[in-house]
C-alpha positions as CSV (number, residue, x, y, z in Angstrom):
1,M,81.4,-136.1,83.7
2,K,78.6,-133.7,83.0
3,K,79.7,-131.3,80.1
4,S,79.5,-127.6,80.8
5,T,77.0,-125.6,78.6
6,F,78.8,-122.5,79.5
7,P,79.2,-121.2,75.8
8,I,83.0,-120.9,74.5
9,H,82.7,-117.7,72.8
10,A,81.5,-116.4,76.2
11,F,84.6,-117.8,77.8
12,V,86.7,-115.7,75.4
13,F,85.3,-112.5,75.6
14,L,85.6,-112.9,79.4
15,C,89.0,-113.8,79.0
16,V,89.7,-110.8,76.8
17,F,88.0,-108.5,79.3
18,L,89.6,-109.6,82.1
19,V,92.9,-108.8,80.2
20,L,92.4,-105.4,79.4
21,F,90.9,-104.5,82.4
22,Q,94.7,-105.9,83.9
23,F,96.6,-103.3,81.7
24,S,93.4,-100.8,81.8
25,C,94.5,-100.3,85.9
26,K,97.2,-97.9,86.8
27,K,100.2,-99.5,88.5
28,E,100.7,-98.2,92.1
29,D,103.6,-96.8,93.0
30,N,106.0,-97.9,96.1
31,K,104.2,-95.7,98.7
32,G,100.8,-97.1,97.3
33,N,98.7,-94.4,95.6
34,S,97.5,-94.8,92.4
35,E,98.5,-91.4,90.2
36,P,95.2,-89.8,88.7
37,T,94.9,-88.4,85.5
38,T,93.8,-85.4,85.7
39,A,95.4,-82.0,85.0
40,S,96.4,-80.0,87.6
41,V,98.2,-77.1,88.2
42,L,100.3,-76.5,91.7
43,V,101.1,-73.0,93.3
44,C,103.1,-72.4,96.0
45,N,102.3,-69.8,98.0
46,E,105.0,-69.2,100.3
47,G,102.6,-66.9,103.2
48,I,104.4,-64.4,105.9
49,F,107.6,-65.2,106.8
50,L,107.5,-66.6,110.1
51,A,103.8,-66.5,110.2
52,G,103.8,-70.4,108.9
53,N,101.2,-70.1,106.7
54,S,102.3,-70.9,103.7
55,S,100.0,-73.1,101.8
56,I,99.1,-74.8,98.3
57,S,96.6,-74.2,95.6
58,I,96.1,-76.7,92.8
59,Y,94.1,-75.4,89.9
60,N,92.1,-77.8,87.6
61,P,92.5,-75.6,83.7
62,N,89.7,-78.1,82.8
63,T,87.1,-76.5,84.6
64,Q,88.9,-74.0,85.8
65,E,87.9,-75.1,89.4
66,V,91.1,-74.0,92.4
67,N,91.1,-75.5,95.9
68,N,93.0,-73.2,98.4
69,N,95.0,-75.0,101.6
70,V,94.6,-78.2,100.0
71,F,97.4,-79.4,102.7
72,E,95.9,-78.2,105.8
73,N,92.6,-79.2,104.9
74,A,93.5,-82.9,103.9
75,N,96.0,-83.3,107.0
76,E,94.3,-81.1,109.3
77,R,97.2,-79.4,110.7
78,P,99.9,-76.5,109.2
79,L,102.0,-76.7,105.8
80,G,104.8,-74.6,107.4
81,D,106.9,-71.4,107.2
82,V,107.5,-70.7,103.5
83,C,106.4,-73.0,101.0
84,Q,109.8,-72.3,98.7
85,S,109.5,-74.7,96.1
86,A,107.9,-77.9,94.5
87,A,109.0,-81.2,92.7
88,L,106.4,-83.8,91.3
89,H,108.6,-87.5,91.3
90,E,106.5,-90.8,91.1
91,G,103.5,-89.8,91.9
92,Y,103.9,-87.5,94.6
93,W,104.5,-83.8,95.4
94,Y,108.0,-83.1,97.2
95,L,107.1,-79.3,99.1
96,V,110.4,-78.3,100.1
97,I,109.4,-75.5,102.9
98,N,111.9,-73.1,103.3
99,N,112.1,-71.3,106.9
100,S,110.4,-75.0,108.3
101,G,113.8,-77.2,107.7
102,K,111.8,-79.7,105.8
103,I,110.3,-81.4,102.7
104,E,106.8,-82.5,102.8
105,V,105.9,-85.8,100.6
106,I,102.2,-86.1,99.4
107,D,99.8,-88.1,97.7
108,T,98.9,-86.5,94.2
109,A,95.4,-88.2,94.4
110,T,94.7,-87.0,98.4
111,Y,97.3,-84.4,98.9
112,S,97.5,-86.3,102.3
113,S,101.0,-86.7,103.7
114,V,102.6,-89.6,103.5
115,Q,106.3,-88.6,104.6
116,T,108.2,-86.0,106.5
117,I,111.9,-85.4,105.7
118,V,114.0,-83.2,107.9
119,G,117.7,-82.9,108.4
120,F,118.4,-79.4,106.3
121,N,118.6,-75.7,107.8
122,S,117.0,-73.6,104.7
123,P,115.6,-76.0,101.8
124,R,115.7,-74.6,98.6
125,N,115.1,-76.8,96.1
126,V,115.0,-81.1,95.4
127,L,116.6,-82.7,92.5
128,F,116.1,-86.8,91.7
129,I,119.1,-88.6,90.9
130,D,118.1,-92.0,90.5
131,E,115.3,-94.6,92.2
132,T,116.4,-93.7,95.6
133,Y,118.3,-90.4,96.3
134,A,118.1,-87.1,95.6
135,Y,120.1,-83.6,95.5
136,V,118.8,-80.8,97.8
137,S,120.4,-77.4,97.6
138,D,120.1,-75.0,101.0
139,L,120.0,-71.3,101.5
140,F,122.5,-71.3,104.7
141,A,124.2,-74.1,104.7
142,N,127.1,-73.8,102.4
143,R,126.5,-78.0,100.7
144,I,124.2,-79.9,98.8
145,T,122.7,-82.3,100.9
146,V,122.0,-85.8,99.7
147,I,119.3,-87.7,100.7
148,D,117.3,-91.2,100.7
149,Y,114.2,-90.4,99.7
150,I,112.7,-93.6,100.4
151,N,113.5,-93.9,103.5
152,G,113.1,-90.1,104.5
153,T,116.9,-89.9,105.6
154,T,120.1,-87.8,105.0
155,Y,122.3,-89.6,103.1
156,H,125.7,-86.8,102.6
157,E,126.5,-83.9,102.2
158,I,128.0,-82.0,99.5
159,P,130.4,-78.9,100.6
160,T,130.0,-75.8,98.5
161,N,131.0,-72.0,98.5
162,G,128.0,-70.4,99.4
163,W,124.5,-70.9,98.6
164,V,123.1,-73.4,95.5
165,E,120.1,-72.4,94.6
166,N,118.5,-74.5,91.0
167,M,119.7,-77.4,90.0
168,L,119.7,-79.8,86.9
169,L,120.7,-83.6,85.6
170,H,121.5,-83.4,82.3
171,E,123.9,-86.5,80.6
172,G,125.3,-87.8,83.7
173,N,126.2,-84.7,85.3
174,V,124.8,-82.7,88.0
175,W,124.9,-79.0,86.7
176,A,124.4,-76.3,90.1
177,A,123.6,-72.7,90.4
178,N,126.5,-70.8,93.0
179,A,124.1,-68.3,93.9
180,G,125.9,-67.4,96.7
181,G,129.3,-66.4,94.3
182,N,129.8,-66.4,90.7
183,N,130.0,-70.1,89.6
184,L,128.4,-73.2,88.3
185,Y,129.3,-76.9,90.2
186,I,129.2,-79.5,87.8
187,I,129.1,-82.9,90.3
188,N,129.4,-86.4,89.4
189,P,126.1,-88.2,91.3
190,Q,128.1,-91.5,91.2
191,T,130.9,-90.1,93.8
192,N,129.1,-86.7,94.9
193,L,132.2,-84.8,94.3
194,I,132.9,-81.6,92.2
195,T,134.7,-82.6,89.0
196,D,134.4,-79.0,87.2
197,S,133.3,-75.7,87.6
198,I,132.3,-72.4,85.0
199,V,132.6,-69.0,85.4
200,T,129.1,-67.2,85.5
201,A,127.7,-63.9,86.1
202,F,127.2,-63.3,90.0
203,S,124.6,-64.9,91.5
204,P,123.4,-67.7,88.9
205,V,119.8,-68.6,90.1
206,N,117.8,-70.6,87.2
207,L,119.3,-73.2,84.7
208,Q,117.5,-74.1,81.6
209,I,118.4,-76.3,78.1
210,D,117.2,-75.6,75.5
211,A,116.2,-77.5,72.0
212,N,119.8,-77.2,71.0
213,G,121.0,-78.2,73.8
214,K,122.8,-75.5,75.1
215,L,122.3,-74.4,79.0
216,W,121.0,-71.3,79.5
217,V,122.3,-69.3,82.9
218,L,119.9,-66.6,84.8
219,C,122.0,-64.8,87.0
220,S,120.1,-62.5,89.5
221,G,123.2,-59.7,90.1
222,D,123.0,-57.9,93.2
223,W,120.1,-56.4,95.0
224,D,121.8,-52.9,94.6
225,G,122.3,-53.6,90.7
226,D,125.9,-53.6,90.9
227,P,127.3,-56.2,90.2
228,A,124.0,-56.3,87.2
229,P,122.0,-59.3,86.5
230,H,122.7,-61.3,83.2
231,L,121.3,-64.1,81.0
232,Q,124.2,-66.1,79.8
233,R,124.5,-69.4,77.4
234,F,127.1,-71.9,77.7
235,S,127.8,-74.9,75.9
236,M,127.4,-77.7,77.8
237,E,130.4,-80.1,75.3
238,T,133.0,-77.2,75.4
239,R,131.8,-75.5,79.1
240,T,132.2,-72.2,77.5
241,L,130.1,-68.6,77.2
242,E,128.5,-68.3,74.0
243,A,126.2,-65.6,74.3
244,D,125.5,-62.9,77.5
245,F,122.7,-60.2,77.4
246,D,123.4,-57.5,80.3
247,L,119.6,-57.5,82.1
248,G,120.8,-53.7,83.4
249,S,119.0,-53.5,86.3
250,G,116.0,-55.2,88.5
251,F,116.3,-58.5,90.3
252,P,115.1,-61.5,87.8
253,D,113.7,-64.8,88.8
254,D,111.9,-67.9,87.5
255,L,113.8,-68.6,83.9
256,V,111.5,-70.7,82.4
257,M,110.9,-72.1,78.5
258,N,108.1,-73.5,76.4
259,K,108.1,-76.7,75.6
260,E,109.9,-76.5,71.7
261,K,112.3,-75.2,74.0
262,N,112.8,-72.6,71.7
263,H,111.8,-69.5,74.0
264,L,113.0,-68.5,76.9
265,Y,110.9,-66.4,79.7
266,W,111.7,-64.6,82.9
267,L,110.2,-62.2,85.8
268,N,112.1,-59.4,86.2
269,G,109.3,-57.0,87.4
270,D,107.2,-57.3,84.1
271,V,107.6,-60.4,81.8
272,Y,110.1,-60.9,79.3
273,A,110.6,-63.2,76.7
274,L,113.2,-64.1,74.5
275,N,114.3,-66.7,71.2
276,I,116.6,-68.7,71.8
277,E,118.5,-67.2,68.7
278,A,117.8,-63.6,69.0
279,T,121.3,-61.7,69.5
280,A,119.4,-58.8,71.4
281,L,117.2,-58.3,73.7
282,P,113.7,-57.2,73.5
283,D,112.9,-53.5,73.8
284,T,109.6,-54.4,75.5
285,P,108.3,-56.8,77.8
286,L,105.9,-59.7,76.5
287,I,104.2,-58.9,79.7
288,S,103.5,-55.7,81.5
289,A,102.8,-55.6,85.5
290,V,100.5,-52.7,85.0
291,G,100.7,-52.3,89.1
292,K,100.7,-55.8,90.0
293,N,103.3,-57.7,92.2
294,L,104.6,-60.1,90.0
295,Y,105.9,-62.8,91.7
296,G,106.2,-66.1,90.3
297,L,106.0,-67.6,86.4
298,G,104.8,-71.0,84.8
299,I,104.4,-72.2,81.2
300,Q,101.8,-75.0,80.8
301,P,103.7,-77.5,78.5
302,S,100.7,-78.9,76.9
303,T,99.7,-74.9,75.7
304,N,102.2,-72.7,76.3
305,D,100.1,-71.0,78.3
306,I,102.1,-68.4,80.6
307,Y,100.3,-68.4,84.0
308,V,101.5,-65.2,86.8
309,A,101.3,-64.9,90.4
310,D,100.8,-61.9,91.5
311,A,102.0,-61.3,95.1
312,V,100.1,-58.2,95.9
313,D,101.4,-56.2,99.1
314,F,102.7,-59.8,100.2
315,Q,100.1,-59.4,103.0
316,Q,97.0,-60.8,101.4
317,N,95.9,-63.4,99.1
318,G,97.2,-63.2,95.9
319,S,95.8,-64.1,92.3
320,V,97.7,-66.5,89.1
321,Y,97.0,-64.6,85.7
322,I,96.9,-66.9,82.7
323,Y,98.1,-65.2,79.1
324,D,98.5,-67.1,76.2
325,K,101.8,-67.2,73.8
326,Q,101.4,-64.0,72.6
327,G,100.7,-62.6,76.3
328,V,97.2,-61.8,76.1
329,F,95.2,-62.3,79.0
330,Q,92.9,-65.3,79.2
331,S,91.6,-65.5,82.9
332,S,92.4,-65.9,86.2
333,F,92.3,-67.4,89.5
334,G,92.7,-66.7,93.2
335,V,95.1,-68.4,95.3
336,G,97.1,-67.9,98.9
337,I,99.4,-65.5,100.4
338,N,102.2,-64.7,97.9
339,P,102.2,-67.3,95.4
340,G,105.7,-67.9,94.1
341,K,106.4,-71.5,92.1
342,I,104.2,-72.5,89.7
343,Y,104.1,-76.8,88.2
344,F,102.3,-78.6,85.9
345,R,101.1,-82.4,86.2
346,E,99.9,-83.0,82.9
């Protein structure tokens, strides 16, 4: 038999190369796309109500490039009426389209639609529970809808006394903000039953957990300021109120945290910030609106840069302004009509 003339050191090198190549390839998810590594910022542009002209904008913080009308360009059809919120899960953006009553699932690499989930009245937010199921809150349904997001079907309904807004999953329980009332629902996701509730100020809308494991709840109050908006802190262990800040007036929204989870930020005309150990509200805002119509807020996790969306007059294209963590202006970029929620992929 003829002896091979292929050098043994070359054979070893080839084997090592193949192993390294295999592990360098990104694992594809169950819908078949490979996740890109480029950092990006997604802006939900609500559009004009009933006009069906909502959109998403994608911004690259490294190159400062922005792409608008991303969904429409990738799919050759409109996104729908009011892009309310979004969630990133396993390499896909789940876009919650409120007035169209649907969730569009898009590939993060191509932004092409891979699935459309329907069966809602007016969906607001989606929360992923496990590898199969998610909760969807709904403005007009008086329920949380449980969906099988793999198959794109509705699975179960959890009745609620009014509208639920934000939700979070923590240590085996779902905490849901009853924005139509003054309660936090605590739900067992194994049984899909409400097991407890906590009384809050009127209309809780946003939930955040800080570095100490405390739950912060932003309550918007009523439109006319009576009841007034509040920012409250609860113990998640004892489920009791620990701190209550009366925000006085306005209609606050978009409670977010920095990456260390020791500072809170929210919109109430201007941008306000609060250290989680503070015992009083700040006297002045961190960022003043100065003629802008601030409508969305997000904190970039890797830098703590503050992204603030300006809806201008709710009729024309808006802008997003970027500030450092001290509130010093850095740059801006143009987006679609009525920019609201802001999300980060890093």
